[in-house]
C-alpha positions as CSV (number, residue, x, y, z in Angstrom):
1,M,18.2,5.3,43.6
2,K,21.0,3.1,44.6
3,K,22.8,0.8,42.1
4,E,20.3,-0.8,39.7
5,S,20.1,-4.5,40.1
6,K,18.8,-7.0,37.5
7,D,18.1,-9.6,40.2
8,I,14.4,-10.5,40.1
9,R,14.1,-10.4,43.9
10,S,15.6,-6.9,44.0
11,I,13.2,-5.7,41.2
12,I,10.2,-7.2,43.0
13,T,11.3,-5.6,46.3
14,K,11.7,-2.2,44.7
15,K,8.3,-2.5,43.2
16,M,6.8,-3.5,46.5
17,I,8.3,-0.4,48.1
18,E,7.2,1.9,45.3
19,D,3.6,0.5,45.4
20,A,3.6,0.9,49.2
21,L,4.6,4.6,48.9
22,V,1.9,5.2,46.3
23,N,-0.6,3.7,48.7
24,L,0.6,5.8,51.6
25,L,0.6,9.0,49.5
26,K,-3.1,8.6,48.9
27,T,-3.8,9.7,52.5
28,N,-0.5,11.3,53.6
29,N,1.9,14.0,52.4
30,L,5.4,12.8,51.4
31,D,7.1,14.6,54.3
32,E,4.7,12.9,56.8
33,I,5.7,9.3,55.9
34,T,8.4,7.6,57.8
35,V,10.7,4.8,56.6
36,K,9.3,2.7,59.4
37,E,5.7,3.2,58.0
38,L,6.8,2.6,54.5
39,C,8.6,-0.6,55.4
40,F,5.6,-1.9,57.3
41,E,3.3,-1.1,54.4
42,A,5.7,-2.8,51.9
43,K,6.4,-5.7,54.3
44,V,10.1,-5.3,54.1
45,N,12.7,-4.6,56.8
46,R,14.6,-1.3,57.1
47,S,17.9,-2.8,55.9
48,T,16.2,-4.1,52.8
49,F,14.8,-0.6,52.2
50,Y,18.2,1.0,52.6
51,N,19.8,-1.6,50.3
52,N,17.5,-0.3,47.5
53,F,16.9,3.4,48.3
54,Y,18.6,6.3,50.1
55,D,15.4,7.6,51.6
56,I,11.7,8.1,51.0
57,Y,12.3,11.0,48.6
58,D,14.5,8.7,46.5
59,V,11.6,6.3,46.2
60,Y,9.3,9.2,45.1
61,D,11.9,10.5,42.6
62,T,12.3,7.0,41.2
63,I,8.5,6.6,40.6
64,S,8.3,10.1,39.1
65,E,11.3,9.5,36.8
66,E,9.9,6.1,35.6
67,I,6.5,7.6,34.8
68,S,8.1,10.7,33.1
69,N,10.3,8.5,31.0
70,Q,7.3,6.3,29.9
71,I,5.3,9.4,28.9
72,E,8.3,10.8,27.0
73,N,8.7,7.5,25.2
74,E,5.1,7.7,24.2
75,L,5.6,11.2,22.9
76,N,8.8,10.1,21.0
77,K,6.9,7.4,19.1
78,I,5.1,10.2,17.3
79,Q,7.0,11.4,14.3
80,I,5.6,14.9,14.4
81,F,4.4,16.2,17.8
82,N,0.9,17.2,16.9
83,Y,-1.0,17.9,20.1
84,L,-4.1,18.8,18.0
85,D,-4.4,15.3,16.7
86,I,-7.3,13.5,18.4
87,D,-5.6,10.1,18.4
88,F,-2.5,11.6,20.0
89,I,-4.6,13.4,22.7
90,K,-6.8,10.3,23.4
91,N,-3.7,8.0,23.6
92,L,-2.1,10.3,26.2
93,I,-5.3,10.5,28.2
94,D,-5.8,6.7,28.1
95,Y,-2.2,6.3,29.3
96,V,-2.8,8.7,32.2
97,K,-6.0,6.8,33.1
98,K,-4.2,3.5,33.0
99,M,-1.6,4.8,35.5
100,G,-4.4,6.1,37.7
101,D,-3.3,6.0,41.3
102,I,0.4,6.7,40.5
103,I,-0.5,9.8,38.4
104,K,-2.9,11.0,41.2
105,V,-0.1,10.8,43.7
106,L,2.4,12.6,41.4
107,L,-0.1,15.3,40.7
108,K,-1.0,15.8,44.4
109,D,0.4,19.4,44.2
110,G,-1.8,20.1,41.1
111,I,-0.4,22.2,38.3
112,N,2.7,23.1,40.5
113,S,3.7,19.4,40.8
114,P,7.4,18.9,40.0
115,F,6.4,15.9,37.9
116,L,4.0,18.0,35.9
117,Q,6.6,20.8,35.5
118,K,9.1,18.3,34.1
119,L,6.5,17.1,31.5
120,I,5.7,20.7,30.6
121,K,9.4,21.5,30.1
122,Y,9.7,18.4,27.9
123,A,6.6,19.3,25.9
124,Q,7.9,22.8,25.4
125,D,11.2,21.5,24.1
126,V,9.5,19.2,21.6
127,Y,7.2,22.0,20.6
128,T,10.1,24.4,19.9
129,K,11.8,21.7,17.8
130,T,8.8,20.9,15.7
131,T,7.3,24.4,15.2
132,I,10.5,26.1,14.0
133,N,9.9,25.0,10.4
134,N,6.1,24.7,10.4
135,K,5.0,26.7,7.4
136,Y,1.5,27.3,8.9
137,L,2.9,28.9,12.0
138,K,5.4,31.2,10.3
139,K,2.9,34.0,10.2
140,Y,3.2,34.4,14.0
141,D,6.2,35.8,15.8
142,H,8.1,33.5,18.1
143,K,7.0,35.2,21.4
144,Y,3.4,35.0,20.4
145,L,3.7,31.3,19.6
146,N,5.4,30.6,22.9
147,D,2.7,32.5,24.8
148,L,0.0,30.6,22.9
149,F,1.6,27.3,23.5
150,T,2.0,28.0,27.2
151,F,-1.6,28.9,27.5
152,S,-2.6,25.8,25.5
153,I,-0.5,23.4,27.5
154,Y,-1.4,24.7,30.9
155,G,-5.1,24.9,30.0
156,S,-5.1,21.4,28.6
157,L,-3.2,20.0,31.6
158,S,-5.6,21.8,34.0
159,L,-8.5,20.0,32.3
160,L,-6.6,16.7,32.6
161,V,-5.7,17.3,36.3
162,N,-9.4,18.1,37.1
163,W,-10.5,15.0,35.2
164,I,-8.1,12.9,37.3
165,Y,-9.2,14.5,40.6
166,N,-12.8,13.9,39.6
167,D,-12.0,10.2,39.2
168,F,-12.2,10.1,35.4
169,D,-15.8,11.3,35.4
170,E,-16.0,11.5,31.6
171,S,-14.7,9.2,28.8
172,S,-11.2,9.7,27.6
173,K,-12.7,10.3,24.1
174,S,-14.9,13.1,25.4
175,L,-12.1,14.8,27.2
176,A,-9.8,14.4,24.1
177,N,-12.5,16.0,21.9
178,K,-12.9,18.9,24.4
179,I,-9.1,19.5,24.5
180,Q,-8.8,19.3,20.8
181,K,-11.7,21.7,20.1
182,I,-10.4,24.3,22.6
183,N,-6.8,24.1,21.2
184,Y,-7.9,24.0,17.6
185,N,-9.7,27.3,18.1
186,L,-6.6,28.9,19.7
187,F,-4.5,28.1,16.6
188,K,-7.0,29.2,13.9
């Protein structure tokens, strides 16, 4: 993204462009969208677009980065990363639901989404930091724990992605309970 502006008009314009891209991505792939189409959807002219972004991929990256940072901030609020805690799971699921359309667009490539891969990497880093001194997990070797965590996070995220693609067809509490139960049984 080009230089960050604190001007309210610039902030509103960027938001209009980002929202327009999310809207277009509901029915198109990113590489099919032109700047002309995006400007028409956002109701801005090309020069305004280029004053704020380098290209369409810059808009997409900005959206992805903003959502990733928000999720990481939510994770950082938790003193100890406990992905088996029902409140933690439900809060993350509620946040994903609140971000609905944006999350759907960022997860268009499913489990291989660059957005999701970034979050997985972040979760793995947090996991590594918090499990090193966990007395309950000392009985497992490091490789086994990494494999278990990888299985746990990808399985949980697959359930979450399916839930999103099925238009949030069950309550967040129900999904949180399902994820917790499955993961709890993994770490018995």
